C-alpha positions in Angstrom: 14.1 29.6 4.3 17.3 30.8 6.1 16.3 34.4 5.4 13.1 34.1 7.3 13.7 33.1 11.0 10.1 32.6 11.8 9.5 30.3 8.8 12.7 28.4 9.6 11.6 27.9 13.2 8.2 26.7 12.1 9.6 24.2 9.6 12.1 23.0 12.2 9.3 22.4 14.7 7.2 20.5 12.2 10.2 18.4 11.2 11.0 17.5 14.8 7.3 16.7 15.5 7.0 14.5 12.4 10.3 12.8 12.8 9.2 12.0 16.4 6.1 10.5 15.1 8.1 8.3 12.7 10.7 7.3 15.2 8.5 5.1 17.3 9.4 1.4 16.9 6.7 -0.7 15.2 4.3 -2.4 17.5 0.8 -3.8 17.4 -2.1 -1.9 18.9 -3.1 -3.2 22.4 -6.8 -3.2 21.5 -6.6 -6.2 19.2 -8.4 -9.4 20.3 -6.5 -12.4 21.3 -8.7 -14.6 19.2 -8.4 -12.9 15.8 -5.6 -15.2 14.7 -7.2 -18.4 15.8 -7.6 -19.4 12.2 -8.8 -22.9 11.2 -9.8 -22.0 7.7 -8.5 -19.4 5.1 -10.3 -18.3 2.0 -9.2 -16.3 -1.0 -11.1 -13.0 -0.8 -12.2 -10.3 -3.2 -13.5 -6.8 -2.7 -16.9 -6.6 -1.0 -17.6 -2.9 -1.5 -17.4 -0.9 -4.8 -17.7 2.8 -4.8 -18.2 4.6 -8.2 -16.7 8.1 -8.6 -16.9 10.4 -11.7 -13.6 9.1 -13.1 -13.0 5.7 -11.5 -13.8 3.3 -8.8 -12.6 2.5 -5.3 -13.0 -1.1 -4.0 -12.5 -2.2 -0.4 -11.9 -5.6 1.0 -13.9 -6.1 4.2 -11.5 -5.2 7.0 -13.5 -7.3 9.4 -12.7 -10.5 7.6 -10.8 -12.8 10.0 -7.6 -12.9 8.1 -7.3 -9.1 7.6 -8.3 -8.6 11.2 -5.5 -11.0 12.2 -3.0 -9.1 10.2 -4.3 -5.8 11.4 -4.6 -4.4 7.8 -7.1 -3.0 5.4 -6.9 -3.2 1.6 -8.4 -1.2 -1.2 -8.0 -1.1 -5.0 -8.4 2.0 -7.0 -9.1 2.2 -10.8 -8.5 5.7 -12.2 -9.6 6.6 -15.7 -7.4 8.7 -18.0 -7.3 12.4 -16.9 -8.7 11.3 -13.5 -7.5 13.0 -10.3 -7.6 11.2 -7.0 -8.4 14.1 -4.7 -6.0 14.9 -1.8 -6.6 12.9 1.4 -4.7 11.1 4.2 -5.3 8.0 6.3 -5.0 7.0 9.9 -2.5 4.3 9.2 0.7 4.0 7.1 0.2 2.7 3.6 2.0 0.9 0.8 0.6 1.5 -2.6 1.5 -0.8 -5.5 1.0 0.3 -9.1 -0.7 -2.7 -10.8 -1.0 -1.0 -14.2 -0.8 2.4 -16.0 1.3 5.4 -15.3 0.7 8.9 -13.7 2.1 11.4 -11.3 1.7 11.6 -7.5 2.3 14.1 -4.8 3.0 13.6 -1.1 3.0 16.5 1.4 5.6 16.0 4.1 5.1 18.4 7.0 7.8 21.1 7.4 9.6 20.3 4.1 10.4 22.9 1.5 8.4 23.5 -1.6 11.2 22.5 -4.0 9.1 22.6 -7.3 8.7 26.1 -8.7 7.3 27.4 -12.0 9.9 28.7 -14.4 9.9 32.3 -15.4 10.7 31.4 -19.0 7.9 31.6 -21.5 5.8 34.1 -19.5 6.4 37.0 -22.0 6.9 40.6 -21.3 3.2 41.4 -21.0 2.8 39.6 -17.7 6.2 40.0 -16.0 4.7 39.8 -12.5 2.7 36.7 -13.0 2.6 34.7 -9.7 4.8 31.6 -9.7 3.3 28.5 -8.1 5.5 26.4 -5.9 4.8 23.1 -4.2 6.4 20.0 -2.8 7.9 17.3 -5.0 5.9 15.5 -7.6 6.9 11.9 -8.6 6.2 10.0 -11.8 4.6 6.6 -11.4 4.7 3.4 -13.6 3.7 -0.2 -13.3 5.6 -2.0 -10.5 6.2 1.1 -8.3 5.7 0.9 -4.6 4.9 4.2 -2.8 5.3 4.4 1.0 3.0 6.8 2.7 3.2 7.6 6.4 0.0 8.0 8.5 -1.6 11.4 8.3 0.4 12.5 5.3 -1.6 14.2 2.4 -1.2 12.5 -1.0 -2.9 12.6 -4.4 -2.7 10.8 -7.7 -3.3 11.8 -11.3 -3.6 9.6 -14.4 -1.8 11.4 -17.2 -1.6 8.3 -19.4 -4.0 6.8 -22.0 -4.8 3.7 -20.0 -6.4 3.1 -16.7 -4.2 3.6 -13.6 -4.8 0.7 -11.1 -3.4 0.6 -7.6 -3.6 -1.7 -4.6 -3.3 0.0 -1.3 -2.5 -1.7 2.0 -3.2 0.2 5.2 -1.5 -1.1 8.4 -4.2 -0.1 10.9 -2.6 -2.1 13.7 0.5 0.0 13.5 1.5 2.1 16.5 1.2 5.2 14.3 -2.6 4.7 14.3 -3.8 5.7 17.8 -7.5 5.6 16.9 -9.0 2.2 16.4 -8.5 -0.6 13.8 -11.1 0.8 11.4 -9.7 2.3 8.2 -10.3 6.0 7.9 -9.7 8.4 5.0 -9.7 12.1 5.7 -10.5 14.0 2.5 -9.3 17.6 2.0 -11.7 18.1 -1.0 -14.5 16.5 -2.9 -17.6 14.7 -1.9 -16.7 11.2 -0.7 -20.1 10.6 0.9 -20.6 7.1 -0.5 -17.1 5.8 0.5 -17.5 7.3 4.0 -20.9 5.5 4.3 -19.3 2.2 3.4 -16.5 2.7 5.9 -19.0 3.5 8.6 -20.8 0.3 7.7 -17.5 -1.7 8.2 -17.0 0.1 11.6 -20.6 -0.9 12.6 -20.0 -4.5 11.6 -16.8 -4.5 13.7 -18.7 -3.2 16.7 -21.6 -5.6 16.3 -19.6 -8.6 15.3 -22.8 -10.7 15.1 -23.4 -10.8 11.4 -21.1 -12.2 8.7 -19.6 -10.0 6.1 -21.4 -12.1 3.4 -24.8 -11.3 5.0 -24.0 -7.6 5.2 -22.7 -7.5 1.7 -25.8 -9.3 0.3 -28.1 -6.9 2.1 -26.2 -3.9 0.8 -26.2 -5.2 -2.8 -30.0 -5.8 -2.6 -30.6 -2.3 -1.3 -28.5 -0.8 -4.2 -30.1 -2.9 -6.8 -33.6 -1.8 -5.6 -32.5 1.9 -5.7 -29.0 2.6 -7.0 -29.2 6.3 -6.1 -30.7 5.9 -2.6 -27.5 7.0 -0.9 -27.4 10.2 -3.0 -31.0 11.3 -2.6 -32.5 10.0 0.6 -34.1 13.4 1.3 -33.8 17.0 0.0 -32.0 17.9 3.2 -29.4 15.1 2.8 -29.0 16.1 -0.9 -28.3 19.6 0.1 -25.8 18.6 2.8 -23.9 16.1 0.7 -23.6 18.4 -2.3 -22.3 21.3 -0.2 -20.3 19.7 2.7 -18.6 16.4 2.9 -14.9 16.9 3.4 -12.7 18.4 6.2 -13.0 22.0 5.1 -16.7 21.9 4.9 -17.5 21.6 8.6 -15.4 24.5 9.8 -16.9 28.0 10.4 -16.7 30.1 7.3 -15.5 33.2 9.1 -12.8 31.3 10.9 -11.5 29.8 7.6 -11.5 33.2 5.9 -9.3 34.5 8.7 -7.1 31.4 8.6 -6.5 31.6 4.9 -6.6 35.4 4.8 -9.2 35.5 2.0 -12.8 36.7 1.6 -15.6 34.6 2.9 -17.0 34.4 -0.7 -13.9 32.3 -1.7 -14.4 30.1 1.4 -18.0 29.6 0.3 -16.7 28.2 -3.1 -14.4 25.8 -1.3 -17.2 24.5 0.9 -19.9 24.2 -1.8 -18.9 21.1 -3.7 -21.1 20.8 -6.7 -22.4 17.4 -7.8 -21.6 14.0 -6.3 -18.4 13.2 -8.1 -16.8 11.1 -5.3 -13.1 11.1 -4.5 -11.9 10.6 -8.2 -12.8 13.4 -10.5 -12.4 13.9 -14.2 -10.5 17.1 -15.2 -11.8 19.0 -18.2 -8.2 19.7 -19.3 -4.8 18.1 -18.7 -3.4 18.9 -15.3 -0.7 21.5 -15.7 1.8 21.3 -12.8 5.6 21.7 -12.5 6.5 18.4 -14.2 9.1 16.1 -12.7 12.0 15.0 -15.0 11.9 11.8 -17.0 11.5 8.6 -15.0 15.0 7.3 -15.2 16.5 10.8 -14.5 14.1 11.2 -11.5 15.1 7.9 -10.0 18.8 8.6 -10.4 18.5 12.0 -8.9 16.5 10.7 -5.9 19.2 8.2 -5.1 21.9 10.8 -5.5 20.0 13.2 -3.2 19.5 10.5 -0.6 23.2 9.6 -0.6 24.2 13.3 -0.3 21.8 13.5 2.7 23.5 10.5 4.3 26.9 12.0 3.8 25.9 15.3 5.3 24.4 13.5 8.2 27.5 11.3 8.8 29.7 14.3 8.5 27.8 16.3 11.0 27.0 19.0 8.5 23.6 20.6 8.2 20.7 20.4 10.7 20.3 16.7 10.3 16.6 17.0 9.8 15.6 18.5 6.4 18.8 17.0 4.8 17.7 13.5 5.8 13.9 13.3 6.3 12.8 15.6 3.5 15.2 13.8 1.1 13.9 10.4 1.9 12.8 8.3 -1.1 9.2 7.1 -0.9 9.1 5.2 -4.1 10.9 2.1 -5.6 10.1 -0.1 -8.6 10.2 -3.8 -7.9 8.9 -5.1 -11.3 12.0 -4.8 -13.4 13.5 -8.3 -14.0 17.1 -6.8 -13.6 16.3 -5.9 -10.0 15.5 -9.5 -8.9 17.1 -10.5 -5.6 16.4 -14.2 -6.1 16.5 -15.7 -9.6 16.2 -19.1 -11.2 16.0 -18.8 -15.0 13.9 -22.0 -15.2 11.5 -21.3 -12.2 11.1 -17.6 -11.5 12.3 -14.5 -9.6 11.6 -12.6 -6.4 12.3 -8.9 -5.8 12.2 -7.6 -2.2 11.6 -4.2 -0.8 12.6 -3.5 2.8 14.1 -0.9 5.1 17.6 -1.5 3.5 16.7 -0.5 0.0 13.9 2.0 0.9 14.8 3.3 4.4 11.5 5.0 5.1 10.0 1.6 5.5 11.8 1.2 8.9 9.6 4.0 10.2 6.4 2.5 8.6 7.1 -1.0 9.8 6.2 -2.5 6.4 7.9 -4.2 3.4 7.0 -5.8 0.2 8.0 -8.4 -2.5 7.1 -8.9 -6.2 7.2 -12.5 -7.4 7.1 -14.3 -10.7 6.7 -18.1 -11.2 7.0 -19.7 -14.6 4.9 -22.6 -16.0 4.2 -25.0 -13.1 7.3 -23.9 -11.1 6.9 -23.4 -7.4 8.4 -22.0 -4.2 9.6 -24.3 -1.5 7.6 -24.6 1.8 8.6 -21.8 4.2 7.3 -19.5 6.9 7.8 -15.9 7.7 9.3 -15.5 11.2 8.3 -11.9 12.0 5.4 -10.7 9.9 2.0 -11.4 8.4 2.0 -11.8 4.6 -0.8 -10.3 2.5 -0.6 -11.7 -1.0 -2.4 -10.2 -4.1 -2.4 -12.1 -7.3 -1.5 -9.8 -10.2 -1.6 -12.3 -13.1 -2.2 -16.0 -13.7 -3.0 -18.3 -10.9 -1.1 -20.4 -8.3 -2.1 -23.3 -6.1 -1.2 -22.3 -2.5 -1.1 -24.4 0.6 -1.0 -23.0 4.1 -0.5 -25.0 7.3 -1.1 -23.8 10.9 0.6 -24.8 14.2 -1.5 -27.9 14.6 -0.4 -29.3 11.3 -3.8 -28.6 9.7 -4.1 -27.4 6.2 -6.1 -24.1 6.5 -5.9 -23.3 2.8 -5.4 -25.5 -0.3 -6.7 -23.9 -3.4 -5.9 -21.8 -6.4 -5.5 -18.0 -5.9 -6.7 -16.3 -9.0 -5.9 -12.9 -10.5 -7.3 -10.0 -8.4 -7.8 -12.2 -5.3 -6.2 -11.7 -1.9 -4.9 -14.1 0.7 -3.3 -13.5 4.1 -0.7 -15.9 5.5 -0.4 -15.3 9.2 3.0 -15.1 10.9 4.7 -18.5 11.3 2.1 -20.3 9.3 4.0 -22.5 6.7 3.1 -22.1 3.1 4.1 -23.0 -0.4 2.9 -22.2 -3.9 3.0 -23.6 -7.4 2.0 -21.7 -10.6 -0.5 -22.9 -13.1 0.2 -23.6 -16.7 0.3 -19.8 -17.5 2.6 -18.9 -14.7 1.8 -16.6 -11.8 2.8 -13.0 -10.7 2.0 -11.5 -7.4 2.8 -8.7 -4.9 3.0 -9.4 -1.2 2.9 -6.9 1.7 4.5 -7.6 5.1 3.8 -6.1 8.5 7.5 -5.8 9.3 10.1 -3.6 7.7 12.5 -6.6 7.4 10.3 -9.6 6.8 12.4 -12.8 7.1 11.6 -16.2 5.7 12.8 -19.6 6.8 12.7 -22.2 3.9 12.1 -25.9 4.7 13.9 -27.2 1.7 16.8 -26.1 -0.5 20.3 -24.7 0.1 19.5 -22.4 3.0 16.7 -24.4 4.6 16.1 -25.2 8.2 16.2 -28.9 7.5 19.5 -28.7 5.6 21.0 -26.9 8.6 20.1 -29.8 10.9 22.6 -32.7 11.4 22.0 -35.7 9.3 21.5 -37.9 12.3 18.8 -35.5 13.7 16.9 -35.6 10.4 17.0 -39.4 10.2 15.9 -39.8 13.8 13.2 -37.1 13.6 11.5 -38.6 10.5 12.4 -42.3 11.3 14.3 -42.6 8.0 17.7 -43.9 7.0 20.7 -41.7 6.9 20.8 -42.1 3.1 17.3 -40.8 2.8 18.0 -38.0 5.2 20.9 -37.0 3.0 18.6 -36.9 0.0 16.1 -34.7 1.9 18.9 -32.3 2.9 20.9 -32.0 -0.3 18.8 -33.1 -3.4 17.3 -29.6 -4.0 20.3 -27.3 -4.7 18.1 -24.3 -5.3 17.6 -21.7 -2.5 14.0 -20.9 -3.0 12.3 -22.6 -6.0 11.5 -26.0 -7.4 10.8 -26.6 -11.1 8.1 -28.6 -12.8 10.5 -31.0 -14.4 12.0 -32.0 -11.0 8.6 -32.5 -9.3 7.3 -34.5 -12.3 10.4 -36.8 -12.2 9.8 -37.4 -8.5 6.1 -38.3 -9.2 7.1 -40.7 -12.0 9.7 -42.4 -9.7 
């Protein structure tokens, strides 16, 4: 890069521009309605729209549901079959992607950063010494429990190189200041034919504008239409068939001559790029295994990423280097939060919590997001608490848990079991607690703040324990002895166990 002044100048400009985009402090969009968080009732929700592609499915939760609108987020789940490729795309909002199951590889294209992965010259033989060597930006290995942070407008792709399905849950923070459009989720595809998904997203946007019909009514009508004619959207007319099979991504709509000049190739090649054959959707099945410059083994990759990030910080603190590529391009975008050894809060009898925020994944500070992975054992629970600075979007990974949520009026807005695959939003400052069923519970939560902070109501670091004994007694009209029990009987910081609660019931 240093030997090419024009290329260096371009990369420097892109880095400055993109770092400027990431440097804005997180804030909510001004267009949000003041009534979106006037919630009197919460429900566990499931995906309302399912789009089938050649090698997998994409399921969207309705972004117009009151709880998701309140949090300013959209959520989707992707199920990728073995040898399936999720085609390159980007979104209008920052994302957190959680790997529910499976493994694979993933690429993220950061503007202005170097193409550090290059094909080796070894093994090419003497017959083709001038074979072109591919080079591209970094590729990362994925496994269950990984969280991937994706800034708005950044191209990314996934590939399932395993033998089992790769399942992800993606949260888009559409109310983030990085999204200067509207609160409707938008995916911009660089390739493929995502006609069906775009049609569903347009339907969500129309619902948001109309606001007169419930999501249930819209979904029932859509399901009826598809049952009557499952292929309706793919063959409404010969003209629509021709358009959808030849042009449905960003490249398709540009003038062919302009693109030929921009890529410096023949128009015949541009015609091949624009004429997408078949209606394969946004997840395609490859005929052969994807052959790319492979990243190192998982453990080696994670160690090297941490070393590289630390070296970048040292360079930045020491005033060496340009302070841009050494820091921004070396930023980690992935962290695993499923390993038990990584737990931040642990009770061997109750469960564990692993948190992910701007301190252990610094890019989250720019995205304004964070996450946690929780496990509760048989009938154990978490103490009542509230999040002081973020909405919480909880997805149940395994088992079930009874969750209670209370609003500012002291009304219970949710008191039910959250089952595997279901979603629940807990608005900022709403108090909540959960207790696992007989088979335990595992979940992942996303937060709309890079440093989500909770205030427990019981336990060692609780708000009530921090109050003077006299204040507790006077506030609840109880004796000082009872106030002392309320303050000090639970010596845990976050959990309660089934045996303790059962003893209290028996007493």
